[in-house]
Structures are given as structure tokens and as C-alpha cells.
Backbone as CSV, one residue per row, in Angstrom:
resi,resn,N_x,N_y,N_z,CA_x,CA_y,CA_z,C_x,C_y,C_z
1,UNK,188.759,153.592,150.333,187.921,153.367,149.201,188.462,152.692,148.101
2,UNK,189.263,152.514,147.648,190.151,151.244,146.854,189.761,150.099,147.293
3,UNK,190.124,150.017,148.296,189.606,148.720,149.942,188.419,148.367,149.380
4,UNK,187.430,149.264,149.029,186.194,149.098,149.296,185.300,148.476,148.084
5,UNK,186.269,149.149,146.745,186.143,148.882,145.715,186.537,147.330,145.024
6,UNK,187.982,147.206,145.945,188.053,145.570,145.994,187.492,144.746,146.233
7,UNK,186.760,144.608,147.483,185.937,143.905,147.795,185.008,143.448,147.013
8,UNK,184.027,144.769,146.687,182.772,144.312,145.988,183.308,143.703,144.525
9,UNK,184.481,143.829,143.872,184.354,143.377,142.716,184.531,141.863,143.014
10,UNK,185.170,141.601,144.354,185.358,140.057,145.133,184.239,139.608,145.003
11,UNK,183.437,140.311,145.514,182.220,139.674,146.363,181.196,139.329,145.056
12,UNK,180.986,140.346,143.915,180.188,140.206,142.484,180.112,138.857,142.163
13,UNK,181.320,138.468,141.741,181.525,136.793,141.190,180.960,135.580,141.954
14,UNK,180.914,135.673,143.216,180.255,134.648,144.214,178.649,134.862,144.207
15,UNK,177.753,136.237,143.967,176.726,136.513,143.909,175.989,136.109,143.048
16,UNK,176.398,136.762,141.958,175.733,136.348,140.629,175.465,135.014,140.303
17,UNK,176.999,134.121,139.876,176.458,132.630,139.816,175.332,131.857,140.643
18,UNK,175.268,132.661,142.268,174.152,131.748,142.909,172.871,132.139,142.402
19,UNK,172.520,133.708,141.799,171.155,133.546,141.863,171.105,132.903,140.233
20,UNK,172.036,133.119,139.299,171.951,131.983,138.454,171.473,130.576,138.269
21,UNK,172.376,130.010,139.593,171.803,128.679,139.325,169.894,128.659,140.259
22,UNK,169.604,129.502,141.083,168.455,129.739,141.669,166.984,129.866,140.106
23,UNK,167.431,130.665,139.610,166.435,131.504,138.709,166.627,130.452,137.478
24,UNK,167.873,130.002,136.488,168.300,129.911,135.575,168.802,130.905,134.537
25,UNK,168.624,132.064,135.086,168.941,133.054,134.307,170.225,134.442,135.362
26,UNK,170.691,135.135,134.491,171.216,136.321,135.708,170.678,136.899,136.134
27,UNK,170.980,137.765,137.167,169.975,138.391,138.212,168.921,139.561,137.184
28,UNK,169.596,140.383,136.464,169.761,141.744,136.209,168.557,141.309,134.781
29,UNK,168.407,139.809,133.992,166.690,139.404,133.360,166.021,139.355,134.150
30,UNK,166.101,139.032,135.300,164.827,138.132,136.043,163.494,138.884,136.250
31,UNK,162.599,139.110,135.512,161.230,139.641,135.995,160.353,139.234,136.930
32,UNK,159.928,139.418,137.871,158.501,138.404,138.338,157.592,138.371,137.417
33,UNK,156.344,137.541,137.493,155.092,137.613,136.760,154.552,138.350,137.361
34,UNK,153.402,138.564,136.717,152.304,139.584,137.034,151.743,139.258,138.447
35,UNK,151.567,137.567,138.393,151.072,137.080,139.405,151.545,137.123,140.295
36,UNK,152.921,137.485,140.280,154.193,137.411,141.447,154.128,138.410,142.361
37,UNK,153.955,139.834,141.259,153.992,141.168,141.758,152.999,141.426,142.318
38,UNK,151.432,140.908,142.292,150.209,140.859,143.028,150.784,140.351,143.994
39,UNK,151.523,139.388,144.388,151.044,138.540,145.538,152.468,139.359,146.156
40,UNK,153.349,139.830,145.835,154.378,140.690,146.752,153.848,141.815,147.313
41,UNK,153.193,142.202,146.558,152.015,143.612,146.686,151.342,143.760,147.803
42,UNK,150.546,142.757,147.831,149.586,142.185,148.882,150.250,141.570,149.850
43,UNK,151.239,141.313,149.996,151.960,140.927,151.313,152.855,142.034,152.072
44,UNK,153.123,142.852,150.703,154.025,144.262,151.827,152.896,145.391,152.182
45,UNK,151.608,145.174,151.577,150.688,146.169,151.465,149.420,145.016,151.508
46,UNK,149.197,145.185,153.145,147.975,143.713,153.473,146.982,144.285,153.199
47,UNK,146.190,145.939,153.016,145.265,146.686,152.662,145.022,145.569,151.193
48,UNK,145.917,145.959,150.389,146.091,145.710,149.104,145.328,144.020,148.891
49,UNK,145.441,143.197,149.482,144.350,141.999,149.077,143.273,142.091,149.054
50,UNK,142.641,143.144,150.175,141.133,143.064,150.529,140.591,144.372,149.144
51,UNK,141.641,145.091,148.942,141.369,145.825,147.426,141.192,144.710,146.454
52,UNK,141.676,144.349,146.316,141.923,143.336,144.636,140.604,142.681,145.082
53,UNK,140.264,142.099,146.228,139.175,141.256,146.124,138.052,141.891,145.715
54,UNK,138.149,143.124,146.815,136.805,144.074,146.061,136.132,144.217,145.080
55,UNK,137.672,144.585,143.847,138.060,144.892,142.698,137.173,143.858,142.266
56,UNK,137.869,142.118,142.063,137.227,141.612,141.465,135.772,141.067,141.753
57,UNK,135.320,141.421,143.306,133.790,141.329,143.102,133.201,142.222,142.431
58,UNK,133.851,143.365,142.345,132.803,144.394,141.602,132.408,144.223,140.129
59,UNK,133.901,143.377,139.324,134.066,142.965,138.844,132.756,142.069,137.965
60,UNK,132.544,141.107,139.046,131.827,139.796,138.984,130.686,140.611,138.581
61,UNK,130.001,141.512,139.793,128.693,142.112,139.595,128.015,142.718,138.598
62,UNK,129.431,143.486,137.886,129.077,143.881,136.802,128.573,143.127,135.685
63,UNK,129.697,142.002,135.274,129.446,141.184,134.915,127.734,140.359,134.580
64,UNK,127.394,140.099,135.920,126.283,139.467,136.521,124.952,140.682,136.127
65,UNK,125.210,141.950,135.801,124.505,142.659,135.521,124.294,142.525,134.368
66,UNK,125.321,142.942,133.761,125.284,142.943,132.285,124.313,141.950,131.684
67,UNK,124.904,140.747,132.109,124.274,139.396,131.597,122.945,139.384,131.785
68,UNK,122.329,139.867,132.960,120.786,140.331,133.337,120.436,140.894,132.312
69,UNK,120.836,141.711,131.769,120.484,143.102,130.790,120.044,142.398,129.661
70,UNK,121.515,141.395,129.081,121.174,141.197,127.795,120.167,139.904,127.645
71,UNK,120.126,139.248,128.836,118.777,138.514,128.871,117.404,138.934,128.681
72,UNK,117.305,140.086,129.424,115.917,140.535,129.575,115.974,141.559,127.999
73,UNK,116.745,141.768,127.550,116.630,142.598,125.653,116.029,141.345,125.094
74,UNK,117.068,140.323,125.141,116.315,138.971,124.672,114.946,138.709,125.012
75,UNK,114.800,138.533,126.030,113.250,138.427,126.359,112.447,139.325,125.504
76,UNK,112.226,140.605,125.916,111.643,141.519,125.329,111.225,141.349,123.950
77,UNK,112.475,141.050,123.060,112.478,140.883,121.941,111.572,140.084,121.482
78,UNK,112.061,138.324,122.236,111.360,137.548,121.488,109.627,137.290,121.801
79,UNK,109.554,138.054,122.897,107.714,138.439,122.668,107.925,139.418,121.999
80,UNK,108.525,140.671,121.931,107.908,141.697,120.445,107.487,140.651,119.044
81,UNK,108.208,139.945,119.323,108.196,139.568,117.762,107.314,137.992,117.587
82,UNK,106.931,137.648,118.525,105.629,136.694,118.579,104.665,137.469,117.633
83,UNK,104.011,136.557,116.840,102.912,136.767,116.152,101.826,137.227,117.183
84,UNK,100.629,138.189,117.392,99.838,138.555,117.919,99.061,137.888,118.698
85,UNK,98.830,136.667,117.917,97.839,135.607,118.876,98.544,134.654,119.772
86,UNK,100.088,135.006,119.645,100.289,133.472,120.672,101.039,135.073,121.613
87,UNK,101.498,136.238,120.944,102.165,137.066,122.132,101.100,137.507,123.300
88,UNK,99.693,138.072,122.703,98.618,138.194,123.764,98.610,137.068,125.109
89,UNK,98.427,135.619,124.298,98.470,134.776,125.469,99.293,134.729,126.412
90,UNK,100.967,134.839,125.425,101.875,134.716,126.667,101.676,135.527,128.098
91,UNK,101.473,136.871,127.209,101.494,137.980,128.211,100.639,138.182,129.015
92,UNK,99.300,137.319,128.814,98.013,137.351,130.002,98.289,136.207,130.660
93,UNK,99.205,135.014,130.169,99.109,133.554,131.092,100.497,134.055,131.933
94,UNK,101.638,134.695,131.502,102.958,134.085,131.963,103.393,135.523,132.333
95,UNK,102.834,136.437,132.079,103.487,137.906,132.538,102.474,138.758,133.386
96,UNK,101.041,138.569,133.167,100.153,138.834,133.796,99.617,137.967,134.853
97,UNK,99.659,136.505,134.915,99.152,135.960,135.874,97.798,135.437,135.966
98,UNK,97.588,135.683,134.814,95.608,135.353,134.983,95.956,134.024,134.286
99,UNK,94.517,132.896,135.244,94.767,131.421,134.458,94.178,131.545,133.281
100,UNK,94.799,129.714,132.742,93.871,129.488,131.231,92.520,130.114,130.960
101,UNK,91.976,129.736,131.927,90.279,129.912,131.573,89.964,131.480,131.647
102,UNK,91.115,131.757,132.828,90.807,133.740,132.537,91.207,134.450,131.227
103,UNK,92.032,133.614,130.914,92.900,134.104,129.029,91.553,133.946,128.131
104,UNK,91.176,132.706,128.702,89.950,132.000,127.256,88.617,132.789,127.341
105,UNK,88.559,133.371,128.402,87.438,134.391,128.693,87.631,135.732,128.097
106,UNK,88.524,136.188,128.646,89.188,137.363,128.028,89.301,137.656,126.304
107,UNK,89.638,136.640,125.779,90.118,136.372,124.285,88.985,135.960,123.243
108,UNK,88.307,135.253,124.501,86.919,134.615,123.792,87.379,133.197,122.696
109,UNK,87.988,132.583,123.390,88.889,131.555,123.133,88.369,130.295,123.861
110,UNK,88.489,129.204,123.847,88.147,127.628,124.382,89.627,127.956,125.048
111,UNK,89.678,127.152,126.592,90.889,126.883,126.823,91.877,126.030,125.977
112,UNK,91.216,125.118,125.201,92.162,124.498,124.558,93.213,125.118,123.785
113,UNK,92.466,125.826,123.378,92.900,126.604,122.103,94.539,127.761,122.997
114,UNK,93.718,127.961,124.194,94.784,128.944,124.784,96.132,128.157,125.195
115,UNK,95.552,126.937,125.658,96.868,126.815,125.887,97.530,125.825,124.888
116,UNK,96.978,125.322,123.663,97.900,124.872,122.923,99.025,126.707,121.828
117,UNK,98.182,127.677,122.194,98.815,128.756,121.797,99.997,129.175,122.575
118,UNK,99.602,128.628,123.542,100.717,129.525,124.600,102.398,128.455,124.929
119,UNK,101.780,127.047,124.866,103.164,126.522,124.639,103.725,126.485,123.147
120,UNK,103.023,127.250,122.768,103.955,127.489,121.227,104.833,128.751,121.692
121,UNK,104.111,129.496,121.703,104.753,130.700,122.528,106.085,130.533,123.472
122,UNK,105.775,129.749,124.636,106.774,129.927,125.347,108.059,129.057,124.694
123,UNK,107.617,127.951,123.830,108.933,127.445,123.119,109.864,128.196,122.410
124,UNK,109.024,129.053,121.447,109.739,130.264,120.572,110.265,131.262,121.401
125,UNK,110.064,131.422,122.555,110.541,132.504,123.286,112.021,131.513,123.700
126,UNK,111.424,130.898,124.442,113.108,129.738,125.277,113.514,129.878,124.130
127,UNK,113.480,129.340,123.160,114.639,129.042,122.061,115.657,130.523,122.162
128,UNK,114.880,131.728,122.220,115.483,132.324,122.210,116.521,133.234,123.014
129,UNK,115.586,132.810,124.459,116.253,133.119,125.612,117.688,132.082,126.071
130,UNK,116.915,131.089,125.665,118.296,129.787,126.283,119.610,129.558,126.258
131,UNK,120.119,130.298,125.070,121.590,130.524,124.658,122.208,131.351,125.689
132,UNK,121.401,132.418,126.439,121.709,133.330,127.355,121.938,132.718,128.700
133,UNK,121.600,131.978,128.938,120.948,131.679,130.706,122.261,130.461,131.456
134,UNK,123.045,130.007,130.151,124.565,130.117,131.060,123.658,127.868,131.185
135,UNK,122.786,127.711,130.701,122.570,126.552,131.483,122.891,125.133,129.987
136,UNK,123.346,124.478,130.165,123.768,123.490,128.891,122.554,122.636,128.255
137,UNK,122.497,122.694,127.562,121.805,121.729,126.628,121.944,121.187,125.575
138,UNK,123.543,120.700,125.402,123.994,119.993,124.663,124.305,118.580,125.317
139,UNK,124.032,118.377,126.889,124.647,117.204,127.031,124.096,116.025,126.410
140,UNK,124.434,114.511,126.897,124.542,113.579,126.225,123.114,113.323,126.975
141,UNK,122.287,112.447,125.170,120.817,112.467,125.158,120.803,110.826,125.482
142,UNK,119.266,110.670,126.495,118.844,109.495,126.941,118.011,108.984,125.578
143,UNK,117.816,107.763,125.459,117.190,107.039,124.539,115.941,107.957,124.879
144,UNK,114.944,108.098,123.615,113.612,108.484,123.422,113.973,109.955,123.476
145,UNK,114.573,110.770,123.436,114.956,112.319,124.081,114.436,112.950,122.682
146,UNK,113.878,113.563,122.363,113.006,114.695,121.483,112.374,115.904,122.173
147,UNK,112.347,116.905,121.449,111.458,118.391,121.435,110.263,117.666,122.529
148,UNK,109.251,116.916,122.177,108.122,116.206,123.485,108.776,116.638,124.569
149,UNK,109.568,116.194,125.159,109.748,116.726,126.783,109.682,118.083,127.257
150,UNK,110.064,119.023,126.268,109.659,120.467,126.701,108.269,120.339,126.973
151,UNK,107.793,120.125,125.535,106.214,120.749,125.696,105.497,120.171,126.678
152,UNK,105.687,118.668,127.285,105.459,118.089,128.243,105.737,118.305,129.332
153,UNK,106.802,119.139,129.649,107.129,120.064,130.563,106.171,121.163,130.970
154,UNK,105.586,121.842,129.727,105.060,122.981,129.540,103.644,122.826,129.774
155,UNK,103.174,121.689,129.830,102.156,121.135,129.746,101.624,120.388,131.390
156,UNK,102.663,120.586,131.694,102.565,119.786,133.249,102.439,120.975,134.060
157,UNK,102.935,122.120,133.706,102.928,123.853,134.540,101.457,123.604,134.066
158,UNK,100.456,123.254,133.619,99.356,123.739,132.810,98.636,122.628,133.582
159,UNK,98.686,121.759,133.922,98.304,120.731,134.538,97.492,120.027,133.819
160,UNK,98.038,119.576,132.970,97.667,118.674,131.276,97.766,117.416,131.307
161,UNK,98.746,117.147,132.011,98.947,115.646,131.911,98.596,114.755,133.322
162,UNK,98.588,113.775,133.462,98.402,113.093,134.270,99.454,112.606,135.287
163,UNK,99.413,112.135,136.645,100.474,111.575,137.410,101.054,110.231,136.294
164,UNK,100.826,109.595,136.005,101.685,108.821,135.358,102.209,109.088,134.184
165,UNK,102.292,110.408,133.073,102.628,110.717,132.859,103.797,111.676,133.224
166,UNK,103.483,112.093,133.841,104.684,112.724,135.196,105.649,112.068,135.579
167,UNK,105.281,111.234,135.824,106.072,110.533,136.568,106.979,109.895,135.722
168,UNK,107.062,109.453,134.375,107.554,109.323,132.874,108.773,110.255,132.636
169,UNK,107.717,111.590,132.890,108.465,112.787,132.928,109.893,112.808,133.582
170,UNK,109.855,112.677,134.509,110.363,113.282,135.970,111.634,111.973,135.209
171,UNK,111.297,110.914,135.329,112.302,109.145,134.948,113.056,109.851,133.611
172,UNK,112.475,110.123,132.892,113.542,111.152,131.403,114.436,111.805,131.962
173,UNK,114.043,112.614,132.781,114.520,113.749,132.822,115.669,113.797,134.020
174,UNK,115.411,112.303,134.482,116.506,112.362,135.852,117.688,111.292,134.884
175,UNK,117.261,110.967,133.472,118.592,110.011,132.831,119.023,111.128,131.446
176,UNK,118.508,112.134,131.173,118.715,112.365,130.023,119.507,114.334,130.433
177,UNK,120.710,114.207,130.576,121.046,115.566,130.966,120.463,116.971,129.343
178,UNK,120.480,116.174,128.346,119.887,117.264,127.167,118.489,117.867,127.457
179,UNK,117.526,117.030,127.861,116.177,117.840,127.805,116.032,118.036,129.460
180,UNK,117.378,117.213,130.090,116.874,118.089,131.732,117.497,119.808,131.347
181,UNK,118.090,120.039,130.551,118.974,121.057,130.524,117.919,121.987,129.742
182,UNK,117.378,121.771,128.602,116.180,122.073,127.921,114.903,122.594,128.990
183,UNK,114.517,121.789,129.741,113.252,122.070,130.406,113.590,123.133,131.766
184,UNK,115.174,123.175,131.836,115.722,124.006,133.144,115.154,125.754,132.364
185,UNK,116.052,125.909,130.889,115.748,126.643,130.031,114.175,127.237,130.611
186,UNK,113.329,126.472,130.446,112.165,126.498,130.133,111.415,127.625,131.528
187,UNK,112.080,126.819,132.346,111.265,126.845,134.033,112.244,128.508,133.908
188,UNK,113.245,128.599,133.586,114.008,129.772,134.268,113.477,130.737,132.951
189,UNK,112.616,130.527,131.700,112.414,131.490,131.196,110.832,132.231,131.554
190,UNK,110.289,131.006,132.352,109.156,131.835,132.653,108.647,132.292,133.732
191,UNK,110.002,132.015,134.630,110.520,132.568,135.719,110.598,133.884,135.473
192,UNK,111.572,134.636,134.408,111.711,135.827,133.893,110.925,136.302,133.107
193,UNK,109.653,135.527,132.539,108.309,136.461,133.051,107.241,136.728,133.496
194,UNK,107.499,136.455,134.429,106.818,137.023,135.632,107.293,137.680,136.397
195,UNK,108.669,138.090,136.766,109.398,138.560,137.537,110.710,139.651,136.436
196,UNK,110.691,139.792,135.292,111.533,140.648,134.718,111.154,142.229,134.814
197,UNK,109.743,141.752,134.774,109.467,143.616,134.123,109.539,144.054,133.036
198,UNK,109.508,142.498,131.795,109.119,142.774,130.403,108.809,144.447,130.024
199,UNK,109.249,144.864,129.251,108.522,146.176,128.999,107.329,146.084,127.514
200,UNK,107.302,145.178,127.269,106.544,144.844,126.216,105.064,144.586,126.844
201,UNK,104.393,145.735,126.466,103.046,146.048,126.638,101.955,145.221,125.894
202,UNK,100.829,144.857,127.042,99.585,143.907,126.163,99.316,144.718,125.462
203,UNK,98.608,143.832,123.801,98.199,144.893,123.004,96.448,145.370,123.044
204,UNK,96.624,146.479,123.102,95.970,147.193,123.385,94.217,147.255,123.119
205,UNK,94.237,146.203,121.697,93.253,145.669,121.798,92.669,144.723,122.729
206,UNK,93.815,143.774,122.969,93.309,142.988,124.309,93.251,143.477,125.737
207,UNK,93.913,144.725,125.827,93.203,145.462,127.111,91.861,145.797,126.910
208,UNK,91.712,146.379,125.981,89.872,147.077,126.003,89.345,145.473,126.329
209,UNK,89.827,144.865,125.510,88.727,143.191,125.684,88.716,142.050,127.356
210,UNK,90.450,142.792,127.810,90.319,142.645,129.120,89.345,143.128,130.208
211,UNK,89.464,144.800,130.015,88.546,145.757,130.571,87.004,145.439,130.641
212,UNK,86.511,145.318,129.804,85.152,144.839,128.985,84.417,143.279,130.029
213,UNK,85.720,142.737,129.477,85.601,141.283,130.765,85.769,141.444,132.362
214,UNK,86.304,142.514,132.385,86.235,142.593,134.095,85.136,143.475,134.324
215,UNK,84.474,144.182,133.440,82.920,144.892,133.824,82.285,144.210,134.220
216,UNK,82.252,143.183,132.718,81.062,141.875,132.927,81.111,141.333,133.903
217,UNK,82.407,140.732,134.570,82.433,140.146,135.830,81.762,140.661,137.013
218,UNK,82.154,142.474,137.098,81.780,142.859,138.377,80.186,143.059,138.174
219,UNK,79.691,143.385,136.962,78.021,143.556,136.899,77.582,142.486,137.079
220,UNK,77.853,141.019,136.877,77.432,140.051,137.413,77.753,139.446,138.395
221,UNK,78.184,139.958,139.417,78.781,139.683,140.954,78.169,140.614,141.681
222,UNK,77.512,142.068,141.427,77.078,142.905,141.619,75.077,142.782,142.308
């Protein structure tokens, strides 16, 4: 027994300096980093790597769901806070899918008035939703950059600008990161209006007008 203790005491000085040279410190205070511990655990238990990947994927999905709900709430709030004259046009055109002439007939407005209100409503809602979409809108600006690009993009959706202006807009968006990002946020906002199922209801007065217009249409076609 005493011989074994003497052998261990002679071996320790030879081992400790070796560890010190490799780690820069004694073995007793060497603590692996969290990343190293995870890697070691995954190496020892192969199933752990798959579990960690699934956990990361679940966390990513949870973040996406949370972000989606935040965007949806922002969209609903932005629509609800619009003045009624703008809200009803936006809901009928972009949420309910009526054409601009149909919206004009329902609301007893001119098509031009509908489109004017529609563009203003779209820009207002886009401004509220855009910060949550994760699309850069502060990139380098090309010469001639201004809010007109976003308005023109909205007009393009309604076929209100000719081929020449469309070409000019596309060329400008290719050269201007800022306007391209702003127009992309408007595009995403319109898509959300169509597909997110916003809970903001069409005002009751507009619903009544819509029903009356449908009855008139059915009577005329009967």
C-alpha cells in the first residue's frame, strides 16, 4: 500500500504540468464552455444531437408564430384606426376582394374617389405594419427617391399607370434599395389583408349598402 502511494506521488508532478501546458492552467480549474459540454454530450449520446436540433426548430417555429401574431394584431389595429371613409374602401377592395368599380358602386362614389382613398389607406396601414415585417427600408437611396414610388406601386396594382411609367418604376426599384424595400412592405401588407383573416368587420352601414347593391344587381339580371 505504501508503495502504491509513493508511485502515485511520483506520477502527479509529471501529469499536472502536462495539463497546465495544454490548457494554460491547472487541471483542477479547467471548466469546459457550455458549447463544448453540449458537443461532448452529443458525441457521447448520439440521440442528443437530434433532440437539440428539434428543440432549436421548435423554438424557431414558436418565434415565427409569435411574430406572425404580432403582425396580425398590428394589421387589425391599423385598419381599425383608419377613418371610416378609408377603412371601408380598404376592406371592400383588399380584404373582401371587390374591384374598384364594384366598391364605387357599393359606396356610391366615383372610381377615382375610391382609388384615391384606397391609396391613402394602404400607405397608412403599411406604415404601421412595415416595422414588423423584417424587410429593410433604410437602404441606400437612388436619385429621385421619395414617397411617390410607393404611391406609384399602389397605382400599378390598380392598373392606373401606363407601360412607360411602369418601366420607369421598375428601373428605379432595381437601383434603389430603400424604395424597393418600401414597395415590398406594401406588397406584403396587401397580401396580409387578403389572407390573414383580419377580424375587423366591414361597418354595418357598408354591409347594408352592399346587400342593397347585390339585390339591385340580382333584380336587374333576373
